[in-house]
N, C-alpha and C positions, 0 to 999 in steps of 0.2 A: 375449687372446681369439682363438679360431680364426676363420678366414675374414676376418680383417682385410684380408688380401689374398688373392685367389683367382681361379682361372679354370678353365674346363673346355673341353677340345677335344671337339668333337661326335663322338659314337660311334653307330654303328648299333645296333639292338636286340641283335644277336648278338655284338657286339664285347666283348672283355674289357678293362675300363678299369683302367689303373694309377693308383692314388691316392697321390700324393706329399705328405707332410706335412713342411713346413720349420719347425723350431723355432729361431727367431732373434730375440733381444731387440732387435737394432738394425734399425729399419725401413729404414734407408738401404741395407742390404745386399740387401733383398728383390727390387728390380727386376732386379738383375744375375742372381740365381739364376733368377728367373722367365723371363728371356729365354734363358738358357742351356738351361733345360728345354724351352722352345718349339722351340729349334733342335735339341736333342739327341734328342727323343723324337717319332717320327712316328706312334706308335700312339696310340689313345685314352687321354687322361690328364686327371686332375683335380689341381689344385694348391691347397693351402691353407697358411696360415702361422699359427703360434701363437707368442706372445711367450715363453711358458714351457711346459715339457712338461706341467705340471699342468693347464694350460688346455685341453689336448687329450685329457684322460683319457677323456671320454665317447666321443670319436671312436675312440680306440684300443680301448676296451672293446667298441665296437660291431662291430669287425672290418672296418671299411671302409678301413683304411690298408694300402697295399701295401709302402711303404718310407718310412723316416724319415731326413731330412737334419737332423742335430743339430749345432748350433754347439758345437764342442769347448770345454768350460769346465773349470776346475779342480774344480768340483763334480761328482763322479762319480755323485751321486744321480740326475741327470737320465737317464743311461744306464740305471741300475738301475731307474728308474721305468718306462721303456719296456719293458725286458725282463720286468718283473713284470706290467705291465698288458697287454702284447701280446707274449708270448714268441715267437710265430711270425713277427713282423715284423722284417725286416732293418734295421739301423741303420748309416748312414754318418756318420762324424764329419767336420765341416768345421773346419779350423784355419787360423789366420792364418800361423803359421810351422811348417813341417814338422820333426818331430824323430823319428828312428828309434826312440829309447827310448820316446817318448810313443806312437808308433804301435804298438809291441809291447805296451805296457800296455793300450791301447785294445782290441786284438784279444784279449788275454787276458781282458779284462773283458766281452767278448761282442759287441763291434762287428764288423761284417762288412768295413768298410774305413775308412781314415783318409786324408783328402785335404786338401792345402793349397789355399786359395782361389786363390792365384797360378797354380796349375797347371791350374785348371779351364778347359776348352774344351768345346764341344758334344761332340766326339768322346770326350774323357776322361770327361765326365759320363755319356754314353751307356754307355760300357764299364763304368764304375763301378756304375751302376744295374743293368745286366744281370748283371754278375758277383755283386753283392750279393744280388739276388733269387734267382739260381740257387744260390748258396752256401747261403743260408738254407733253400731248399727241400731241398737235399741233406742238410743237417744235420737237418732235420725227418724226412726219410725214414730216415736212419741211426738217429736217436733212437727212431723208431717200431719199427724192427727190433730195437733193443737192448732194448726194453721189452716185446716181444711174444713169446710162445712160438710158434715157427715151426710146430709140429705142430698145435696146437689153435686157434691164433689168440687164445687168452686172454692177459691180462696175465701177465708172468712174475714171478719172485721180486722183482726190483728195483722194478718198478712197484708191486707189491702193498705192499711195505714203505714206499714213498713215500706211497701213498694212505693207508696205516694211520697214518703219522705225521701227515698233514694232518687225518685224521678225529679223532685224539686231541687235536690243537690246537683243533679246533672244539668238541669235547666239553668242553674246559676252560672255554670261554666259555659254553656252554649248560647244563652240568651233566647232560647226557643220558648214557645208558649206551651204550658201544661194545662190540660183540661180535666175536670172532674164532672161526671154526670151522676145524678141521683134519681133513681127510678122507683116509683111506688105503684103497686097494683091497686087500681080503684075498686073499692067495695069488696076487698078480698074476704073480709069477715063474713060477708053474706054467703060466700062459697063454703067456708068452713061450717057455718051454722046450718046451711041447707043440705049439704052433701056429706059433712063429716070431715074430720081432720085428715084422715087417710086420703080422701079425694083431694083435699087442699094440698097435701104433700105431692101428689101426682101432678097437679097443676104447676106447682113451683118447679118440680124436676123437669117437666117438659119446657117450661119457660126458660129455665137455665140453659137448656140445650139450644134453644133458639138464639138466645143472647150471645152465647159463645160462638155460634156459627158466623156472626157478622163481623167479628173482630179480626184485626191484624195480629200476627204472631207477637208483636211487642206490646199489645194492649192487654189490659187486665179488667175482668169483670168479677165481682165478688158478691156473695150473698151477705149483706150487711146485717141482716136480722129480720125475722118475720117475712114479710112480703116486700122488703126493701132490697134493692140491688144498687151497687155503686160501680162506676167505670172509671178507668184511668187511661188517658190518652196523652202520649208524649210527642214532642217534636212537631207540634202544630204550627202552621205558618201564620195563623191569625185566629182571633176569637170566632170569626164567622165560620171557620172550618169546623169548630165544635158544634155549631148549629146543624151543619150538614150531617155530621156523625150522629147527632141526637135524632135526626129524622130517620136515618137508617136504622137505628136501634128501635125507634118507635114502630116502624113498619114491621120489624121482625117480631116485636112483642105482641102486637095486637092480632086479633083474629081468633077463631074458635079453637079450643083445645078439648079433645075428647076425654070425657071422664065416664067410663062405663058406657051407657047408652045415651048419655047427655053430651051436649056440646056447649061449653062455656065460652061466651064471647068476652074476651079480656079487653079492657082499656087501661091506660096507664097515665100517670102524671110524671113529667120529667122536668128536672131543674138542672141547669148547667152553670158552672163557674170556671173561668179561665184566669190565668195569671202569667205575666212575664216579669213580675217584680221579684228581685232576688231575696227579699226578706219575708216572703209569704210563708207562713207555717202550714203544715199539713192539715191540722184541725181547723185552721182559719179558712182554707180553700174548701174543705168539705162542708163547713158550716154555711158558706155562701151557697153552695149547690143545694144543700138541704133547705135553706130558706127560700131559694128560687123554686124548688119543687112544691113547697107549701103554698107559695104564691100562685103557682100554676093550678094547684088543687083548689085554691080559693076562688079562682076564676071559673071553676066548673069542672076542672080535670078533663078527662076524656082523651081519646086516642090522639088527637091532633095538637095537644097542648105541649109546647116547649117554651120555657120562660127563663129569664134571669141571667143572660150571658153577662158576666162581669169581668172585664179585662184587667182590672187593677184594684188595689186596695180601696180606692175611693168609691168604687162602684157599689160597695156595700150600702151606700146611701141612695142608689138609684132605684128606679122602678117602684118607689114608695115602700121599699123593703124595710127601712129602718127610720129615717128621719124625714119629717117630724112625727110620723104616725105613732111611733112607739115611745115618745117622750113620757107619756103617762105610764106606759108599761114599765119603763126604766125606773120611774119614781116608785112604783109599787114593787119592783124586783127585790129591794132590800127587805121589805115587809114580808114578802112571800118566800124569802130565803132561796131565791133563784140564783144568787151569785155563788160562784165556786172559787176556791183558791187552789192553785196547783203550785208545785215547788220544783225549781230547777237546781240541781246540786251544783256546788262550786268545788272544784278540785285544786289542791295545792300541788305545786310541781316538786316539792321535796319528796313526795310519794304520790304519784299520779292516781293511785287507786284509793287514796284516803279522801273522803268527803270532808271538807273543812267547814262547810256551811251550805246554805241554800238561799235562793231568792224567791220570795213569795210573789205570785202573779195571779191576776184575777181573770175569771171567765164568767160569762153569763149563760146559764143553762135555761134557755127559753123553753117554755112548755110545748110550743108548736114549732119554732124554728130550729130547735136543737141548740148545740153549743155555739155561742156567738163569741168571736175573738175580741180582745180589747180594742183593736183598731176600729171596730165597727160600733163601739158604744162609748168609749172613753171621751172622744171629742164631744159627743152629745152630752155626756155627763158634765163636762167642763162648762158647756154652754148654759146648762140649767142648774148649775151650782151643786151638783151631787158628788163632786170629787172628794170633799172632806169626809162625808159619811162613808163612802166606799173605801176610802183610805183607812178609816177607823175600823171597818169590818175586816179588811185584809190584815191590819196590824194585830187585831184580836185573834184571828185564826192562826197567824204565824206564831204569836206568843204562846198560844195553847199547845201547839206542836212542839215548840222549843222547850216548854216546861216538862213535857213528857220525855223528851230525849236527853235533856241536860244532866240529870242525876248521874248517869253512867258515862256520859260523853261530853265533858265540859269544854272541849275544844271547838264545839260547833258555834257558828254565828248565823243568825237569821237576818237577812237583808230585806228591807221594805222600801219601795219607791215612795217618795213624797213629791207632790206637785207644788207649784208656786203658791197656790191657795191654801196649802197646808203648812206654810212656814210662818204664819202669824203667831204672835206670842201665845194666844189661848190654845191654838192647835198643838203647838210644840209642848206646852205645859201638860196638855191632856195626854199626849203620847208618852211623856215621861211618867205620868201617873199610872198609865196603863201598864207600862213595864214594871213599875213597882208593885202594882196590884197582882200581876201575874206571878210574882215571886221568882223571877229569873234574874240572873246577874246582868246588870245593865251593859256590861262590856261584851255580852253575847248578842246584843242587838245593834244593827247598823242601819241607819236611815240614809237612803241614797238621794242626793239632791242633783237634779239634772244640770248639766253644764250650761245649758241655755239660760236657766234661772240665775246661775252665778254670773253669767255674762250680762243679762238684762237688768237684774236687780241685785247687785252684789251686796249692798248694805243689809237687805233682808236676809239673804242667804248666810252672810257672815255672822249676823246676830243669832240666827237660829242655830247655826253650828256651835256657837259659843255656849248657848244654853244647853244643848245636847251634851257637849264635852264636859261641862261642869257637872252634869247629872251622871256622868260615867258612861254614856252611850257612845257608840262609834259613828263616824260620819264618812260617807263616800261621795265622790264626785262621779256621777253617772253619765254615760254617753259621751265621754271625753273624745273630742275630735269633730263634733258636730257644730260647734260654735267657735267663737274667738274670745278667750278669757285672758285678760291681762295677767301677767305674772304676779303683779302686786296683789290681785284678788286671790289667786291661788295661795300665796303665802299667808294672807290674813285669814283665810278660811281654815287653815290648819287641819285639813281632812286626814283621816287615817288611811284612806284607800282611794285609788284612782282606777276607774273602770274604763277600759279602752273600748270605744264603739266598734261594732263589727265591720263598719266600712273601712276603718283603719287596719283592722286585723286582716281584712281581705287583701291588702297590699302584699302580704307575704306569699300570695299565689303568683305574683308578678315578679319574675326573675330580675326584671330591669330595675326595680326599686331596691333590691338586695336587702330588704328589711330596714333600710335607713330610717324611714318615717317611724316605724314601730319602735326601733331601737332608741330613737330620740325621745319618744314619749316615755318609754320605760326609764331611761336615764333621768328625765325630768322628774318623774314621780319619785324615784329613789332619792334624788337630790333634795326634794322637799320633804323627805321623811315618810313617804307613803308607800304602802304595799300596792303593787300594780296587778290588776286582774283583767284578763282579756275576755270580752263578750263575743258570742256568736262564732265560736271556733267550729269549723265544719270540715276541714281537710287535715290529713296527716302532715302536709307541708306547713300549714299554719301552726300546728301543735309543735312540731320540731323547731320551727323558727322562733316561736315564743320562748321555748325552753332555752334555746341557744342564746337568745338576747337577754336572758335574765329575768323574764317576767315571773311573777310569784305564783300566779294561779290562773285558772281559766274555767269557763263554762260555755256550753254550746252543744249542738245536736251531735257532734262527733263523740262527745264524752257521755252525754245523757240528756234525754229530752225531759221537759217538765212532766211531773207525775203527781198522783194523788198523795195525800199524807201517809196512808198506810203503805203505799209502794216505797216512799222515801224511807220510812222507818225500816222496812224489810231490807232495803239496799244498805242502809247504814249498819244494821245488825249483821248482815251477811258479810260485809266488808271488814268488820271489826276483827 
């Protein structure tokens, strides 16, 4: 309970009071800390103590805490709880025995300082508190600058994508519609060329003010880059509501803007994308809005153009935006090096912060439509026979990254998805040869075979798995829970890993199921000698349930989003 021990040094009405929260399970330690605080801090201060960090949740959420003194424990969840509940509050870890390695881990985990009790004196405590508060304030200021566009004061691309991800997480729980709007100023280059960049900046600043003025408090408008602005709308009742909002934005954006003695008449092109589908990724929804905006611009742009409302994943193929118009473009994408590979880290539950491997995922960086998610071109690639060469490209990129990482981190495993069309003898032999040519240990490479393939063509899947195992590669059953695979086929496949589909993982959010379905899948995988990894982990409840049920590892947006190769390398190095 909070305030089991507490005191307050009197402050005048104008004084700023420092609120210190001590999280300490041992009441015998409290008097010493209390006396040290009295001697160390001459400014107005309040001091309260909680036995556990969860007991102080309301206090942290209320924003009344200035700094937390946290008893250093092996359970890192306490530090995570403070950082999630009150991200702006500095945390000082108090430990019985100082360890440089533990101190480094604490700082990497987000603590502002790490101090041994034996070293505490009033002077040390005063310096520690002062530095921790100042350091956290500096971090907050730097974070604000990093997330804000300096010209317009709007959120920037990074903050927008973060808010979009959180909005989609909330939509998964509520079932509401989320909308993204992409706005581009028509012929903005002509303004810069004729009036100069300073005038162009004034136009963008004035436009940002107009756009901000038409939004609800819960909406977001960001400067995405150059003359591009993006909007996020939550809790929509239907995709049609997004069209109405787009019209309101358009009306606010168009019209003359004064630049010196001139009046520039702005017109804009707008694209809208909406989704109510729980699996929609942030970059996927944004890519649809971007593609719709280019479609609007292709129809002539102008003030009245709003195009491309797409209510679900299938809509990426509507309005002539992808299929069949871009079939030839997709064929040329490999030659033009337009495909990109991103990597989603996989974490092991024996140490949640240790990256045990990564899954390679493909994206299409279209020169005009921007980043196109796989759901918008992989089905087309399957229709026109491009999945094998795309798979070879993804495998090659993943092997190159693995070769750079493995010399100092031989525990890592690279996972690559393979389709039914890639399970033929020649394709499997080519994959084995590529692994050998890359110079990586074959046991560090895992090819993931979809459960649906095992169900529909077990003989082909089982033979491919046998070839891969013989060559030393690992095999996983991907998307488990989306089809019905006989137990005999699972036994014959002899896979090393079973990956639970996110639809099964989501059952952990439903108290009525009590994790029975997930627990049964985990037990089945272990009984067949497989490690079990959960996909699409998005909530703390899911993560806790998976660990409790004995799942071996997990991946998902809660833990880490897909990232570029250099970002993954930085993550692995920093976590080492």
